[in-house]
C-alpha positions as CSV (number, residue, x, y, z in Angstrom):
1,M,-66.8,-198.6,-180.4
2,K,-64.0,-196.9,-182.2
3,G,-65.1,-194.3,-185.0
4,Y,-68.6,-194.3,-184.6
5,I,-70.4,-194.7,-188.1
6,G,-74.5,-193.5,-188.7
7,E,-76.7,-195.5,-190.4
8,F,-76.1,-194.1,-194.3
9,E,-72.6,-194.2,-193.8
10,E,-72.9,-197.9,-193.0
11,L,-74.9,-198.0,-196.0
12,V,-72.1,-196.6,-198.0
13,L,-69.5,-199.2,-196.3
14,L,-71.8,-202.3,-197.2
15,T,-72.4,-201.0,-200.6
16,I,-69.0,-200.8,-201.6
17,A,-68.4,-204.4,-199.6
18,V,-70.9,-205.6,-201.7
19,L,-69.4,-203.5,-205.3
20,G,-66.1,-205.0,-204.2
21,D,-63.8,-203.7,-207.3
22,D,-66.5,-201.8,-209.5
23,A,-67.3,-199.7,-206.3
24,Y,-68.0,-196.4,-207.3
25,G,-69.7,-193.0,-207.2
26,V,-72.1,-194.2,-209.6
27,L,-72.8,-197.2,-209.1
28,I,-73.0,-197.3,-204.6
29,K,-75.6,-193.8,-205.6
30,E,-77.7,-196.7,-207.6
31,D,-77.2,-199.6,-205.5
32,I,-78.1,-198.0,-202.4
33,E,-81.4,-196.6,-203.9
34,N,-82.1,-199.4,-205.4
35,R,-82.0,-201.7,-202.4
36,S,-83.2,-198.7,-199.5
37,N,-86.0,-197.9,-202.6
38,R,-85.3,-194.4,-201.5
39,P,-83.0,-191.1,-203.7
40,I,-79.7,-189.8,-202.5
41,S,-77.8,-186.9,-203.8
42,I,-74.5,-187.5,-205.5
43,G,-73.6,-184.7,-203.0
44,A,-74.8,-186.5,-199.6
45,L,-72.9,-189.5,-200.9
46,H,-69.2,-188.0,-202.0
47,S,-70.1,-186.1,-198.4
48,T,-70.3,-189.0,-196.4
49,I,-67.3,-191.0,-198.6
50,A,-65.4,-187.9,-197.7
51,R,-65.9,-188.8,-194.0
52,L,-65.2,-192.2,-194.1
53,E,-62.1,-191.2,-195.7
54,E,-60.7,-189.2,-193.6
55,K,-62.0,-191.5,-190.4
56,G,-59.9,-194.2,-192.5
57,F,-62.3,-195.9,-193.5
58,L,-61.9,-196.2,-197.2
59,K,-59.1,-195.3,-199.7
60,S,-59.9,-194.6,-202.9
61,F,-57.8,-195.0,-206.4
62,L,-58.3,-194.1,-210.1
63,G,-59.0,-196.2,-212.8
64,G,-58.5,-195.6,-216.6
65,A,-59.2,-193.5,-219.3
66,T,-62.6,-194.9,-220.9
67,Q,-64.0,-193.5,-224.2
68,E,-67.0,-193.9,-223.1
69,R,-66.4,-191.1,-220.4
70,G,-65.0,-189.2,-222.6
71,G,-61.5,-189.3,-221.1
72,R,-62.8,-189.4,-217.6
73,R,-61.2,-192.2,-214.8
74,K,-63.6,-193.1,-212.6
75,R,-62.8,-192.9,-209.2
76,F,-62.7,-196.5,-207.1
77,Y,-63.0,-196.9,-203.3
78,Q,-62.4,-200.4,-201.1
79,L,-62.4,-200.5,-197.6
80,T,-59.8,-200.3,-194.9
81,H,-59.3,-203.1,-191.9
82,A,-60.6,-199.8,-190.0
83,G,-63.3,-199.7,-192.1
84,K,-64.0,-203.4,-191.8
85,S,-63.7,-203.8,-188.6
86,A,-66.4,-200.7,-188.0
87,L,-68.9,-202.4,-189.8
88,H,-68.3,-205.6,-187.4
89,D,-68.7,-203.4,-184.4
90,I,-71.7,-201.7,-185.4
91,K,-73.6,-205.2,-186.7
92,N,-72.4,-207.1,-183.0
93,L,-74.1,-204.3,-181.4
94,R,-77.2,-204.2,-183.4
95,D,-77.1,-207.9,-182.7
96,E,-76.6,-207.7,-179.2
97,L,-80.2,-205.4,-179.4
98,W,-81.6,-207.7,-181.3
99,K,-81.0,-210.5,-179.7
100,K,-82.2,-208.6,-176.0
101,S,-85.1,-206.8,-177.6
102,K,-87.0,-209.8,-178.8
103,A,-89.5,-210.7,-177.0
104,N,-90.7,-206.5,-176.6
105,L,-90.7,-206.6,-180.7
106,A,-92.9,-209.7,-181.2
107,L,-95.3,-209.3,-183.7
108,E,-98.9,-209.8,-182.5
109,L,-102.1,-210.8,-185.3
């Protein structure tokens, strides 16, 4: 598997995929917090996003300025082909491990 991704990186990439054209920092943060039921700092998110961009898994662009943001522009994020490929690789690895561990993970009542 090329370009290993960690759990939080995977959450960020998947969240960006879910949000599609609306994927920007604050919305990504809120979505992850709501789905995972755990707080994350905006700094941790930005560090992770920067790392994912360095790995070539994300690209970003600035949206238009809005009055509600005092004329500031939002930075939006999109998955690259490499990012999609990394997600498929980690999913395949997890699926393989879940299948092989099925007997050992059976819940006993």
